[in-house]
C-alpha positions in Angstrom: -97.6 326.9 -91.4 -98.1 324.0 -89.8 -94.0 323.1 -89.3 -94.0 327.7 -88.3 -97.1 326.2 -85.7 -94.9 323.7 -84.0 -92.4 325.6 -83.5 -94.2 328.4 -82.0 -95.8 325.6 -79.3 -92.3 324.4 -78.9 -91.0 328.0 -78.1 -93.5 328.6 -75.9 -93.2 325.1 -73.8 -89.2 326.3 -73.6 -90.3 329.5 -73.1 -92.4 327.6 -69.4 -90.0 325.8 -68.5 -87.3 328.1 -68.4 -90.0 330.2 -66.5 -90.6 327.2 -64.0 -86.3 326.0 -63.8 -85.7 330.7 -62.7 -88.5 330.2 -59.8 -87.3 326.8 -58.8 -83.9 328.7 -58.6 -85.2 331.7 -56.8 -87.0 329.3 -54.2 -84.1 327.2 -53.0 -81.8 330.5 -54.1 -83.7 332.2 -50.8 -84.1 329.0 -49.4 -80.1 328.9 -49.2 -79.3 332.5 -47.8 -81.8 330.8 -45.0 -80.5 327.7 -44.7 -76.7 329.5 -44.6 -78.3 332.2 -41.9 -79.7 329.3 -39.4 -75.9 327.6 -40.0 -74.3 331.2 -38.8 -76.1 331.4 -36.0 -75.9 328.0 -34.9 -71.9 328.5 -35.2 -72.6 331.8 -32.4 -74.2 329.5 -30.4 -71.8 326.7 -30.7 -69.1 329.0 -29.6 -71.1 330.8 -26.8 -71.6 327.5 -24.9 -67.8 326.4 -26.0 -66.8 329.1 -23.9 -69.8 328.4 -21.3 -68.2 324.9 -21.2 -64.9 325.7 -20.5 -65.7 328.3 -17.9 -67.7 325.3 -16.2 -64.6 323.4 -16.1 -62.6 325.4 -14.7 -64.6 325.9 -11.8 -65.3 322.9 -11.0 -63.0 320.8 -9.3 -62.5 323.6 -6.7 -66.7 323.3 -6.9 -66.3 319.4 -6.1 -63.6 320.6 -3.5 -65.9 322.7 -1.8 -68.8 320.4 -2.0 -66.2 317.0 -0.6 -65.4 319.5 2.6 -68.5 320.3 3.5 -69.3 316.8 3.2 -66.7 316.1 6.0 -67.6 319.4 8.0 -71.3 317.7 7.9 -70.8 314.0 8.9 -68.4 315.4 11.3 -71.3 317.3 13.4 -73.6 314.7 12.8 -71.7 312.2 14.9 -71.0 314.7 17.3 -74.4 315.2 17.0 -75.0 311.6 17.9 -72.7 311.6 20.6 -74.1 314.1 22.3 -77.2 312.5 21.8 -76.3 309.5 24.2 -74.4 311.7 26.4 -77.6 313.3 27.4 -79.5 310.1 28.0 -76.5 308.7 30.3 -76.5 312.4 31.7 -80.6 312.0 32.6 -79.4 308.5 34.0 -77.1 309.9 36.0 -79.3 312.6 37.9 -82.6 310.4 38.0 -80.4 308.1 40.5 -79.5 310.8 42.6 
């Protein structure tokens, strides 16, 4: 009788262990499903960002060229302005002497 009781207890412990393992497996499966969804989202975002990067790289050289031209124009205008300021003081002196 005691042997039978031990077998029943052992069977109960085994069933409890199996239930715990199944519960753990279910939790891991749910976590895996969530991680797979996050991976898919990350890959989609990565592809979108890669496309955006290619677009930027395509227009960047032209934008840099335009920036360089604008900088040259600014420097030329600045030089003209400085010449105008210098000429203005000379003009004022000439006008005062008359």
